N, C-alpha and C positions, 0 to 999 in steps of 0.2 A: 184364799191366802193362808187360811188355817192348815189346809191339807198340804199345801206346798211347803210351809215352815216345818210340819211335822216329818215330811220325807227328807228335807234337808238335814234336820237334826238326826235322823236315822244315819243317813249316809255319812255324816260327820262321825258319829258313834263307831259305825263300822270301820271308818278310815283309822280311827284311833286304835280300835282293837287289832286291826291288821299290823299297824305300825309297832304296838307294843308286842305282838307276837314274833314278829321279825326281829326286833331288839332283843327279846329274850332267846331266841334262837341263835343270834349272833354272839350272845354271851356264853352259850354252852360250848366250851372249847373241849378239846379231847383230853385223855389222862395227862397229868404233868410229867410222867416217867413212862417211856415205852423203850426196852431194851431187848436185844437178844445176846446171849453169852455162851461161850464155850469154856468158860473158866472152871477148871476142876482140879481137886488135890490128888496127889498120888498116894499110893500105900505108905511111902517113905515118910510122907507128912506126920501121920499119926505115930509112926514108930520113933520119929525123932523129936517132934514138937519143939521146934527152935524157938528161942526166947529173944536173944540180942540179934536186931536185924540192922544192917546197913542198908539204908535206902539211898540208892544212886540218884544223881541229877537226873531229872525228866529228860527225855529225848524228844525233840520235835521232828516227827517224821513226816509232817504235811508238806506238801508240793510248794506251797507258798509261804512257809513260815508262820502260818496263822495262829499257832499256839505258842510261839516264842515269848511273848510278854506274860504268859500265865505259867510258865514252867516252875518258877520258885514257889508260886502259890500252890500248885498242884502237888509238888513235893511235899510241902508243909502239910497239906490236907492229908495226904496218904499216912504221913507220921502221925499226925493227930487222930486219924481214925484206927491206926493200927494198935494204938493203946486200948481201944475199945475192944479189940480182939484178943486182948491180953498178951500182946508182944511189947518188946521194950525197944523201940527204935532209937539208934544211937545218935547222938548229936551231929547235924550236918557238918558242923566244924571239924569234928573227929573224923568223919567219913572223908570229907574232902581234902583234909590234911594227910590222911593215909594214902589217898590216890595221887598225890603230888609226885611227879616223876614216873607214874606208870605211863608206859607207852601206849598211845592211842592207835586205833585201827585206821584203815583207809577211810577217805571221806564216804564212800558208798557202804560202809560197813556198820551195820545197826548195833546199838547197845545190847540187843538181845541176842545177838550171834554167840554161840558157845565159846569161841575164842576170846571174844570181847569180855564176856562175863567172867571167864577164868582169869584173864589178866586184871580183873577189878575186884576180884575177890580175895578175902583173907589179909587185908591191910589193917583192920580196926578190931582184931580179936572178935569178929562177929560170929554167929552160928550160922547165919544165912545172909544172902543178899536179895535185895527187891529191886526189880527194874522195871520201868514203866516207859512205853513209846506211845506217843500221840499220833495215830496215822490220819486222823481227821478231826478238824475243829471248824465248824462252819457256823459263823454268826450272822449269815444273811437275813435271818428271820428274827434276830435278837430285838430289835427296836419295835418291829411290828407286832411279833407274836410272842416276845420274851422267851424265845427258844433256841436252843443250840443243839445241832448235829454232831455227834462225836463218835470217834472209835478208837479205842485203847487196846494195845497189846501189854500184858503183863507177865512177870515170872519171879518165882521165889526159888531160889536154889540154895543148897548147902555149899559151904565153902570148899567141898570136894566135888562140886558140880553136879551132885545128885539133884535131879529136878523134883521139887516138893509140890509146886502149884503152878499152873500157867494156862494160858488161854486168850481170848479175845472177847471184848464186850463192845457193843456198838448200839446206837439209838438216839432217841431225842428226849432232852430234858427242858423243863420250863422254869425259869428263874422264879423262886419263892415257892416252888412245888405247888400244893394245892392253894397256898395263900396268895397274898399280894406280892407282886415283883418289886424289887428295889427300883427306885426312880432313875438312877443314873445308869450308863452303859456299863461302866466297870463293875458296878455292884451287881448288875443282872449277870454278867459274864462269871462272876466269882461265885454267885449263887449256883448257877449252872455247873460249874467246875466242882463245888461241893457235892451237888447231887450225883453227878457223874462217878466221882471217887467213892461216894457212899454205896452206889449200885455196885461198883466193882469190889470193894472191900467187904460188902455183905457176903459175897462169894467165896471169900477167904475163911476156911473154918477157924473157930477159935481154938486158942491153945488150951489143952486139957491137963497139963502137968505144971 
C-alpha cells in the first residue's frame, strides 16, 4: 500500500507538471505586431518638407465594408500621430468644408487614383494631401486572439501632385500590443487600429525643417 501510494503521488505530480507546461506553452503567443511594408519617401519629400497637411477622409476599400465603422477613428489617429512626425494636420472641419462641391469620381474609382487626388487637392491652403485606403480589415480573430489582419495603402502628395511618400503596409496586430488587451470588442478594435496606424506612420519620415 505504501508503494502504491508513492507511485500514485508521482503520477499525479507528473500530470500537474505536464498540465503546467501545456498552459505555459499556450500562453506564449507570437509577437504583437508583424507587418510587411513598401512605404517609402521620394527625393521630393526631403526637398519640400511639407508642413500643413490635409488628411482626407479614409476610404474603405474592403469587399464587405469591414472597416466602415472605424474610418473616422483611423483618420483621427493619422492626424494625432502626424503631429509626432512634426507635421501640422489641418482641422478635419476645414478640410471637409474645402471639399464640399468637389466632384467625386466613379463608384469604382479609388481615392488614391491620381485624378481623384488632383480634384481633392488645393482646397484648404495645404502644402500636401494625405490619403489612406483600407484594403483589408479582418476581425475574425479579434475575440479569440485579440488580433486584426489589415492592409493599408497610403500616399502623401504635394498640391501640384508631386508624390512625396507612398506604398502599402499589411500584417497582423494584437490589441494592447505586448500588454493586456482591452476587455470590450470596440476597445480591442481601436487598439489594433492605433497600432496599425502607428506602424504606418513610423515609416513616414519626420520633417526636418
